[in-house]
TIFI-912813 format. One line per field, with one value per residue (C-alpha): residue number from 1; x negated, y negated, z negated. Coordinates in nm, 4 decimals, always signed. Layout:
! TIFI-912813
pos = NUM,...
x = X,...
y = Y,...
z = Z,...
END
This chain:
! TIFI-912813
pos = 1,2,3,4,5,6,7,8,9,10,11,12,13,14,15,16,17,18,19,20,21,22,23,24,25,26,27,28,29,30,31,32,33,34,35,36,37,38,39,40,41,42,43,44,45,46,47,48,49,50,51,52,53,54,55,56,57,58,59,60,61,62,63,64,65,66,67,68,69,70,71,72,73,74,75,76,77,78,79,80,81,82,83,84,85,86,87,88,89,90,91,92,93,94,95,96,97,98,99,100,101,102,103,104,105,106,107,108,109,110,111,112,113,114,115,116,117,118,119,120,121,122,123,124,125,126,127,128,129,130,131,132,133,134,135,136,137,138,139,140,141,142,143,144,145,146,147,148,149,150,151,152,153,154,155,156,157,158,159,160,161,162,163,164,165,166,167,168,169,170,171,172,173,174,175,176,177,178,179,180,181,182,183,184,185,186,187,188,189,190,191,192,193,194,195,196,197,198,199,200,201,202,203,204,205,206,207,208,209,210,211,212,213,214,215,216,217,218,219,220,221,222,223,224,225,226,227,228,229,230,231,232,233,234,235,236,237,238,239,240,241,242,243,244,245,246,247,248,249,250,251,252,253,254,255,256,257,258,259,260,261,262,263,264,265,266,267,268,269,270,271,272,273,274,275,276,277,278,279,280,281,282,283,284,285,286,287,288,289,290,291,292,293,294,295,296,297,298,299,300,301,302,303,304,305,306,307,308,309,310,311,312,313,314,315,316,317,318,319,320
x = -9.2125,-9.0377,-9.2267,-9.0795,-9.0280,-8.9195,-8.8035,-8.8623,-8.6284,-8.3851,-8.0957,-8.2817,-8.2638,-8.5955,-8.5185,-8.1856,-8.3306,-8.6012,-8.3311,-8.1311,-8.4394,-8.5422,-8.2231,-8.1071,-8.4504,-8.4915,-8.8588,-8.8035,-8.6613,-8.5454,-8.5438,-8.2682,-8.2762,-7.9496,-7.8322,-7.8085,-8.1550,-8.3449,-8.4743,-8.5746,-8.9554,-8.9785,-8.7375,-8.9184,-9.2449,-9.1095,-8.9946,-9.3108,-9.5287,-9.3074,-9.3129,-9.5592,-9.5141,-9.3610,-9.2186,-9.2355,-8.9561,-8.9865,-9.0955,-9.4798,-9.4887,-9.2512,-9.4868,-9.7922,-9.6129,-9.4972,-9.8565,-9.9751,-9.7096,-9.8569,-10.0878,-10.0955,-10.3913,-10.1864,-9.9122,-9.9472,-9.8028,-9.6740,-9.6073,-9.3676,-9.4353,-9.7027,-9.8831,-10.1596,-10.1947,-10.5391,-10.6311,-10.9433,-10.8754,-10.5645,-10.5394,-10.3509,-10.0636,-10.0763,-10.1892,-10.2348,-10.4814,-10.7833,-10.9040,-10.9942,-10.6882,-10.4692,-10.7451,-10.7869,-10.4142,-10.4090,-10.6867,-10.5499,-10.3552,-10.2650,-10.1157,-9.9902,-9.7097,-9.7547,-9.5278,-9.2759,-9.4102,-9.7634,-9.6784,-9.5883,-9.8867,-10.1493,-10.0145,-10.0760,-10.3833,-10.6029,-10.6638,-10.7644,-11.0249,-11.1511,-11.2007,-11.3881,-11.1224,-10.9999,-11.2840,-11.2647,-11.2550,-10.9727,-10.7016,-10.4165,-10.0634,-9.7666,-9.3980,-9.1779,-8.8078,-8.6264,-8.2793,-8.1446,-8.1603,-8.5381,-8.4475,-8.2874,-7.9537,-7.9196,-7.9674,-7.7536,-7.4736,-7.5142,-7.5004,-7.2098,-6.9914,-6.6580,-6.6811,-7.0438,-7.2651,-7.2187,-7.5939,-7.6487,-7.5082,-7.8215,-8.1867,-8.3593,-8.7245,-8.8789,-9.2183,-9.2777,-9.5891,-9.7484,-9.8740,-9.6566,-9.7264,-9.8152,-10.1056,-10.3787,-10.3113,-10.2565,-10.6045,-10.7910,-10.6681,-10.7072,-11.0614,-10.9864,-11.2207,-10.9292,-10.5654,-10.3183,-10.0837,-9.7638,-9.4021,-9.1146,-8.7656,-8.4483,-8.1346,-7.7794,-7.8109,-7.8805,-8.1795,-8.4543,-8.7772,-8.9678,-9.3238,-9.4904,-9.8456,-9.9170,-10.2708,-10.4774,-10.6607,-10.9461,-11.0432,-11.0634,-11.3721,-11.3966,-11.0913,-10.8544,-10.5194,-10.1961,-10.2020,-10.5610,-10.4390,-10.1397,-10.3744,-10.5852,-10.2814,-10.1751,-10.5182,-10.5299,-10.1925,-10.1724,-10.1550,-9.9350,-9.5868,-9.4159,-9.5889,-9.5616,-9.6405,-9.3981,-9.5499,-9.6562,-9.3984,-9.1031,-9.0312,-8.7305,-8.6137,-8.5106,-8.6460,-8.3916,-8.5108,-8.2578,-8.3657,-8.5069,-8.2633,-8.1995,-8.5153,-8.8782,-9.0319,-9.2343,-9.2840,-9.5355,-9.4454,-9.6965,-9.6038,-9.7243,-9.9403,-10.3098,-10.3886,-10.1591,-10.0366,-9.7426,-9.7447,-9.4308,-9.3939,-9.0282,-8.9279,-8.6793,-8.7791,-8.6265,-8.7800,-9.1418,-9.1428,-9.0577,-8.8858,-8.9686,-9.3344,-9.3172,-9.1759,-9.4420,-9.7147,-9.5615,-9.5516,-9.9262,-10.0156,-9.8274,-9.9991,-9.6763,-9.6139,-9.5902,-9.2518,-9.0800,-8.7346,-8.7814,-8.6740,-8.4171,-8.1253,-8.2158,-8.0320,-8.2326,-8.2759,-8.5036,-8.7673,-8.8834
y = -7.5904,-7.8859,-8.1204,-8.1141,-8.4752,-8.5790,-8.9349,-9.0042,-9.2919,-9.1897,-9.4012,-9.7346,-9.9851,-9.8756,-9.5082,-9.5342,-9.7246,-9.4515,-9.1917,-9.3695,-9.3729,-9.0073,-8.8220,-8.7086,-8.6188,-8.2581,-8.2443,-8.3319,-8.1195,-8.3803,-8.2477,-8.3873,-8.3697,-8.3395,-8.6817,-8.5731,-8.4477,-8.7323,-8.8485,-8.4939,-8.4875,-8.1068,-8.1142,-8.4077,-8.2298,-7.9355,-8.1473,-8.3538,-8.0498,-7.8680,-8.1364,-8.1896,-8.5666,-8.7758,-9.1328,-9.3121,-9.5821,-9.6523,-9.9303,-9.9491,-9.7449,-9.4843,-9.4607,-9.4080,-9.1446,-8.9578,-8.9553,-8.7990,-8.5227,-8.4146,-8.1163,-7.9798,-8.1180,-8.0672,-8.3246,-8.6551,-8.9697,-9.3031,-9.5407,-9.8254,-9.9928,-10.2521,-9.9954,-9.8814,-10.1477,-10.2579,-9.9420,-9.7373,-9.4240,-9.5506,-9.6561,-9.9717,-9.8903,-10.1798,-9.9941,-10.3208,-10.4528,-10.3736,-10.1175,-9.8569,-9.8707,-9.6251,-9.3645,-9.4362,-9.3852,-9.0762,-8.9162,-9.0329,-8.8424,-9.1532,-9.4527,-9.7711,-9.9338,-10.3214,-10.5706,-10.7567,-11.1036,-10.9682,-10.8135,-11.1522,-11.3231,-11.0648,-11.0268,-11.4066,-11.4830,-11.1734,-11.1967,-11.5650,-11.4736,-11.1678,-11.3684,-11.6470,-11.9202,-11.9542,-11.9983,-11.7472,-12.0445,-12.2210,-12.3473,-12.1459,-12.2373,-12.0081,-12.0108,-11.7089,-11.7005,-11.3702,-11.2303,-11.1240,-10.7511,-10.7746,-10.8220,-10.4625,-10.3462,-10.5997,-10.8995,-10.7594,-10.7173,-11.0747,-11.2195,-11.0070,-11.0403,-11.2069,-11.5295,-11.5440,-11.8385,-12.1220,-12.1882,-11.8619,-12.0378,-12.2386,-12.1379,-12.0422,-12.1070,-11.8551,-11.7354,-12.0814,-11.9770,-11.9266,-11.5936,-11.3578,-10.9827,-10.9729,-11.2045,-10.9388,-10.7656,-11.0911,-11.2008,-10.8724,-10.7694,-11.1105,-11.1470,-11.4854,-11.5968,-11.7520,-11.6456,-11.8510,-12.1003,-11.8951,-11.9814,-11.7288,-11.8432,-11.6271,-11.7351,-11.6344,-11.3796,-10.9957,-10.9154,-11.0948,-11.2668,-11.5711,-11.6000,-11.9307,-12.0655,-12.4233,-12.5100,-12.8305,-12.7625,-12.9951,-12.7666,-12.4578,-12.3317,-12.4684,-12.6896,-12.4766,-12.5945,-12.4165,-12.2619,-12.1287,-11.9751,-11.8141,-11.6606,-11.5191,-11.3359,-11.2135,-11.0490,-10.9193,-10.7414,-10.6619,-10.2768,-10.2691,-10.1261,-10.2994,-10.6347,-10.8858,-11.2490,-11.4951,-11.6881,-12.0330,-12.3007,-12.0596,-12.1001,-12.3242,-12.5917,-12.3646,-12.0317,-11.8009,-11.5764,-11.2986,-11.2598,-10.9050,-10.7846,-10.4138,-10.3434,-10.2375,-10.5038,-10.8112,-11.1064,-11.3977,-11.7468,-12.0276,-12.3920,-12.7469,-13.0180,-13.0872,-13.1632,-12.9030,-12.5502,-12.3580,-11.9803,-11.7777,-11.4022,-11.2930,-10.9448,-10.7581,-10.7413,-10.3876,-10.2847,-10.3754,-10.5234,-10.1930,-9.8813,-9.9125,-9.9635,-9.6529,-9.4366,-9.5783,-9.4716,-9.1271,-9.0762,-9.1731,-8.9385,-8.6502,-8.7212,-8.8310,-9.1360,-9.4130,-9.5449,-9.2023,-9.2526,-9.6333,-9.7754,-9.5360,-9.6383,-9.9931,-10.2909,-10.4448,-10.8135,-11.1008,-11.0782,-10.7255
z = -8.4230,-8.5807,-8.8086,-9.1552,-9.2829,-9.6314,-9.7269,-10.0909,-10.1564,-9.8839,-10.0150,-10.0056,-9.7269,-9.5685,-9.6134,-9.4518,-9.1542,-9.1156,-9.1198,-8.8561,-8.6242,-8.6762,-8.7940,-8.4504,-8.3116,-8.2092,-8.2888,-8.6585,-8.9484,-9.1983,-9.5471,-9.7735,-10.1448,-10.3354,-10.4392,-10.8084,-10.8035,-10.6383,-10.9811,-11.0893,-11.0910,-11.0426,-10.7496,-10.5923,-10.6403,-10.4433,-10.1524,-10.1497,-10.1207,-9.8722,-9.6100,-9.3238,-9.3597,-9.6325,-9.6223,-9.9582,-9.9685,-10.3324,-10.5755,-10.6252,-10.9420,-10.7922,-10.4876,-10.7079,-10.9088,-10.5892,-10.4631,-10.7918,-10.7428,-10.4122,-10.4591,-10.0997,-9.8926,-9.5794,-9.6619,-9.4771,-9.6360,-9.5137,-9.8077,-9.7308,-10.0668,-10.1566,-10.3719,-10.1403,-9.8776,-9.9829,-10.1801,-10.1011,-9.9127,-9.7432,-9.3705,-9.2951,-9.0688,-8.8162,-8.4975,-8.3011,-8.5491,-8.3298,-8.0761,-8.3355,-8.5640,-8.3810,-8.4059,-8.7766,-8.8246,-8.6251,-8.8261,-9.1686,-9.4262,-9.6184,-9.4352,-9.5895,-9.3969,-9.3714,-9.5385,-9.3291,-9.3806,-9.3454,-9.0055,-8.8603,-9.0123,-8.9219,-8.5606,-8.5105,-8.7260,-8.6937,-8.3088,-8.3481,-8.6244,-8.4299,-8.1062,-8.2977,-8.2432,-8.6027,-8.8530,-9.1410,-9.3925,-9.2037,-9.4637,-9.3043,-9.3857,-9.2952,-9.3585,-9.2767,-9.2357,-9.3044,-9.3160,-9.6468,-9.5805,-9.6587,-10.0280,-10.0453,-10.1729,-10.4509,-10.2318,-9.9540,-10.2066,-10.3248,-9.9751,-9.8627,-10.1729,-10.1771,-10.3690,-10.3619,-10.4665,-10.2095,-10.2255,-10.0319,-9.7313,-9.6903,-9.6577,-9.9845,-10.0438,-10.2788,-10.3958,-10.5214,-10.7177,-10.3777,-10.5084,-10.2940,-10.3134,-9.9404,-9.9807,-10.0334,-9.7146,-9.5320,-9.6285,-9.5966,-9.2514,-9.0934,-9.2211,-9.3892,-9.6707,-9.8606,-9.8886,-9.6850,-9.8362,-9.7735,-9.8282,-9.7511,-9.6758,-9.6949,-9.5017,-9.4530,-9.1838,-9.2151,-9.0027,-8.8159,-8.8955,-8.7672,-8.9101,-8.8113,-8.8350,-8.7437,-8.6246,-8.5948,-8.2694,-8.3496,-8.6344,-8.4143,-8.2427,-7.8896,-7.9407,-7.7332,-7.6029,-7.6887,-7.3463,-7.4103,-7.7254,-7.5537,-7.2984,-7.5785,-7.7296,-7.3866,-7.3318,-7.6883,-7.6718,-7.3034,-7.3590,-7.6639,-7.6098,-7.9107,-7.9094,-7.6232,-7.5752,-7.4093,-7.1210,-7.2273,-7.1441,-7.1606,-7.5360,-7.4827,-7.7268,-8.0147,-8.1616,-8.3234,-8.6020,-8.5084,-8.1542,-8.2145,-8.4903,-8.4339,-8.2520,-8.3299,-8.1105,-8.1868,-7.9632,-8.0073,-7.8948,-7.8577,-7.8259,-7.8986,-7.7457,-7.7083,-8.0771,-8.2452,-8.1836,-8.3245,-8.3203,-8.4121,-8.4400,-8.3844,-8.4995,-8.7207,-9.0818,-9.0951,-8.7539,-8.6776,-9.0230,-9.2044,-9.0784,-8.7109,-8.7969,-9.0275,-8.7455,-8.5081,-8.7576,-8.7883,-8.4118,-8.3910,-8.6838,-8.5024,-8.1686,-8.0007,-7.7849,-8.0508,-7.9218,-7.9464,-8.0846,-8.1153,-7.7842,-7.6353,-7.8582,-7.9486,-7.8113,-7.5334,-7.6259,-7.5648,-7.2870,-7.2941
END
């Protein structure tokens, strides 16, 4: 029997990307609401309660409203918004977080999909805290470079318009209040006592992300070298199908943020010298940073191999 799946917010960037990943699967029955009724509350309620699993690809308030419309206790939900990422009763949808997270996702009826910037940050910082290398009170600083598709339809239209603002041809630093909406999950799921100083940067390319943390090794427990830190990541992620760690010394002279555009993969790169270490997570802001992660979580919740539908049609790039 096919699993009935409904995407609430099917016409947005994340919803369309989820559809691209599951639309042709023969184990999924994808429920499609009429375009002229997608804002009709009663019609949405019918779809939300008829599905086995629902993706919420909505603004935060819309996601909260959608959850309030679900009466059936059998409906499982994956929320791609920020609304429930640190909310009680919701499971954080980052399977690689620790050894028990996959089981928690598998058993959950309410899963919150991680933010794109948060995915890169947590993938690099959480293992260091868990392994006792990075003190929980360390003053972490992160900058994260993203393609413009992460800003949704409005930003995509701005960047791809004829006669656009010439400033869009150069990197744009934003979130200058240093109070980005991903900070609560970035702090909670890394175990940091204080939120990181975090600066996102958008640039003139469609997809791809490079989230980077720079570390002062003398402030780390045991004063590890960059190669030691790389080895820690390799051990931590050795059994994960979507996260890999590039061997130390093979980073090259330049890191390109679009390396994994079009895939659901994430690669960690470690570089530096004895006193300082740089760590960069490379992935697609719409892949492992959004829709690919959502489908990975769905597969886990349904008891399927977690890469089902994620690797077969993706362009093979990078070092996987």
